[in-house]
N, C-alpha and C positions, 0 to 999 in steps of 0.2 A: 738308609743307604743300600741295604741288600735289595730293596724294592727297585731302586734305580738301576742296579746292576742287572737284575732279572729283566727289567724293561728293555735295557739296552741290548741284551742277548737276544730277546724275542724280536726286537726291531731289526737287528742285524740279520737274523734268519729270514725274516720276511723280505728284507731288502735284497738279500742274495737270491731268494726264490723268484723275486720279481725280475731281477737281471737275467736269470736263466730262462724265464718265460719269454722275455723280450727277445733274447738271442734265438730261441727256438722258433718264435713267430717270424723273425727276420729271415732265418734260414729257410723256413717253409715257404715264405712269400717269394723268395728269390727264384727266378726261373733257372731250370737246369740248362747248362751250356751243352748244346748238341752239335757244335761245330767241330768237335775233335774226333778222335779215332776210338775212344774208349766206349765199351758197351754201356747202354743205359737201359732202364726198365721201360717196358711198353707203356705203363701208365704215365711216366714222365714224358715220353714221346707224344702221346695223345694230348696230354695237358698243355704241351708247348703251343698248341694251336688255339687261338682265341675263339671264344664262343661267338657265333653269329646267328641271326634270326633268318628263318626262311620266309619268303623266297630269297635266295641268294643268287646274285648275277655277277658274272665276270665278263667284262668287255675286252676287246683287243687292246684298247688304250691302257687297261690295267697291267698288261704284260710288258708295256714299254716303260713303266715307271721304275726308277732306280730303287733297289732294295737296301735296307739297312743290314750290313754284314753281321751285326750282333745277333740277328735272327737266323743266321745261316744254319741249315741242317746238313751236315756232311753226308756224302753219299754212303760212307761206311756205316753211319748210324741209320740212315733211311733204309738201306738194304738189309738191316737186321730184321725189319718188320714187313717190308714189301719185296717180293721176289725180284731177282735181277731181270727175269723175263719181261716184267712190266716196262722197265725203262729201255731194255734192249729193243723191244718192239717199236718204241717211239723214237729213240735216239740212235739206234744201231748198236752193233756188238761192242764197240769201244766207247760208247757214250756213258759218261759219268756226270750227270748234271748236278748243278748247285740247286738245292731245294730251299724254298722259303715258305713258311706257313702263311696261309691266307685266312683260314677260319675252320671251325668245326660245328656240326649240327647233329643232334642226337634224336633218335627215335628208338625203334627196336634195335637198330644198328647205329653205329657212329660213322658219320660221313666227314672226311677230312678234305679240305681244299688246299692245294699246294701249288706254288709256282715253281716250275722246273726250267732251268736255263742251261744250255750247252751250245757254245759258239753263237751262231745266228738263230738257233732254234729256241723258241719260247713257247712253253705249253703250260696251261692250267690243268692240273690233274685232280681227279676225284678218286679217293681211296676209301674203302669201306671195311670196317671191323665189326665183329659180332659182339654180343654181350660179355663174352669172356676175353675181349680184346684180341681175338684171333683174326688174322687177315682173311677177307672174303674175296674181294675183287677190286680192280682199279681200271680206270679208263681216262683218256684225254677229254676234258670238258671243253677245252678250246685250244686250238693249235694256230698260232699266228702265221698268216701267210704273208707273202711279199707284195701283194697287190694293193695299190692305193685306191682302187675302185670298190673295195669290199669293206663291209663292217660286220664283225662277228660278235656273237654273245653265247655264253653258256649259262644256263639257269637250272637251279634245282628248286622246285616249288614246295609248298607246305605238305604235299602228299608224296614228296621225294620222287616226283617225276622229273626226269632230266631231259632238257631240250637244248640242242645245239642249233643255232640259227645263223644265217648269213644273208646279208642284203648286198646286192651288186649293181653298180651303175654301168649300164652297157654303152658301147661307143655311140649308139644312136640316141642316147639320152633316156631310154626306157630303164625302169628299175625292175630287177628280178629278185625274188626272195625264195629261200628254201629252208628246210629244217629237218632234223632227225630227232625222234623221241625215244628215250630209253627208260627202262625200269630195272631195278635190281632183282634178279632171280637168285636169292640166297641159297636155295637148295642146289642149283646148278653152279653156284659160285661164278656168276657172270652178270654183266649188264646186258640186258636183252633189248635189241632194237625192235620197237613195236610199231613205228610209223615213220614213213619217209615222205617229205613233200619236196620234190626235185627242184633244184635251183633253175634249171633250164626250162624251156617251153614244155608244157604238158604233152604227154604222148597222145596221139589221136587213136591209138589202138592199145588195148590192154593185153599184156602178156601174163598168162596163167602159170605161176611157178610150179604148180603141182599137177599140171594137165596130164603128163605122161605116167603118173602113178596109177597103180591098178585100181579097178573099180568093180569088184566082185560083189560087194554087199548091196542090199536091196535099194538103198537110197543114194548110192554114189552116182552123182550126175552134176550137171551145171544148172544153176538156177539164176533168175534175174531177167532183166530186159535191157536192151541197148548195148552199145559197145563198151561202155565204161562202168557198167553195173554188173557185178558177178558174185555169186556165191557158189564156189566150187567145192564139192564133197568127194573125197577119195578114201580108199582103204587106209586105215591107220597101221602103225607098226605092230600092234597087237590086235587080236580079234575083237576085243571089247572097246576099240577106239576108232574114230574117224578123223582123217586129216581134212583140214578145210582152209580155204583162202577166200577172204571177202574183200571186195573193193567196191565202193559206190561213190558216185558224184551226183549231188543234188543241187538245186537252185542254180542251174547253168554253171556248175563247177565251183560255186562259192563255198559249198560245204562238201567236204570229202571225208572218207573214212577207209581204213584198211587194217586188216588183222589176219595173221596166219598162225595156225597152231593145230592142236589135237583136242578133240572132244571125247569124253567118256560116254559110252552108250549106257543110258540109265534104264531104258525099257524098249519095247519093240519099236517105238516110233519117236523116242526122245533121246537126245544126247546133250551133254553139258560141257562147256569149256570152263575149267577152273584150275588154275596153276598156282603153286606156292609162291608167295611174294608178289603176285600180280593181283591188283584190286578188281580187275575186270572179270565178271562172271557172266556167261552168255548161254542161253538155252536154245536148242534147235528142236522144233517139233515138225515131223515129216508127215506128209500124206503122199499119195501116189502122184499128185500133180503139182505140189508146192512144198516149200519149207517156210515155216514161220520162225522168225528170230526175235528173241526177247532179251534185252539187257537186264539181267537179274540184279547186278550191281554195276556201279558206274564204269563205263569204258571210255570216259571222256578224253583220256590221253591219246586214244586211237582215232579220234574224229573231231570234227568241228564242234564248237560249243552249242550251236543252234540246230543240230541234227543228231540223229541216232541210227544205230544199226537196226532198230525195231522195224518190222514190216513183214509182209507176205511176199515171197519171191517165187514166181511160177517156174516150173521145171522146163528147161529148154529141150528141144528135140535134139537128140544126139546126131552130130554131123560126122559122117564117116569119110575117111580118105581112101585112097586106092588100097592101102594096106589094112583098112578096117579100123584105124585108130582115129581118135578125135584130133582135130587140128590144134596146134599149140597156141593159137591166139583165140581169145574169147570173142563172143559177139558175132561169130560167123555162122 
């Protein structure tokens, strides 16, 4: 008889423990409600976003779908972790959008995709946090326009390169397309625009954005050939740096590339572009008559897939205006 009593006590203990474990697991699996005004933990906020695989693409049609209000993230909760300045820049001073999670993808940083709605304005937002769940930067991945003639997409690929693209049907029946490419510069806490392919007709003349910068160092000059191919080198912000702007068009404009930045002078005739958070690494080797460019590491997000920045670019003869300054348009 005592054996039966002890067995029953032991069974009751394990039965109670099993119930407690089930309740704990049920509580843990239950999603935190983020639609209220109460503060939440940043881990709960990030976990509220479902995991997605890269590449991840958002189309304008995604922003038109009706959302489940059970997934609503209140602006009060969202602004705990994302500065007001982010939404103010998109929606205006009084904009307090409704936020819905779309997904999250992780690497060195965590990328959150969110749908933000306020009135007629619908935006897919990209928000980035570091390893310690601290906010780094945010940007609109796609902003819905009111035109029936355009189709838009926002994509983050497996290398966390961000592309905003638009296709437009023109009144004459022609199709135009354009895109902007960004990468995260975590050190500067911003998403950096690295390439633009204009939606409208291509320019027939290239504007050099750094042309008026000083050119006191030995190899500061313009290099390349033709109106739409340019390597422009100017003095950097510090004495050990060179500013540069590169634009090329190959294969009758089918393959283009563009990059603007600063290179660190490594030796008397070599400089190197290398920025934190940017996978592109590029080396410049100078002679008195040319510059040789070599992609040390992939710069594919800045150019077409079937061409590269690699090449030897001859030094152009400096053209002087009346005031003794170079003209502001290249190829002259």
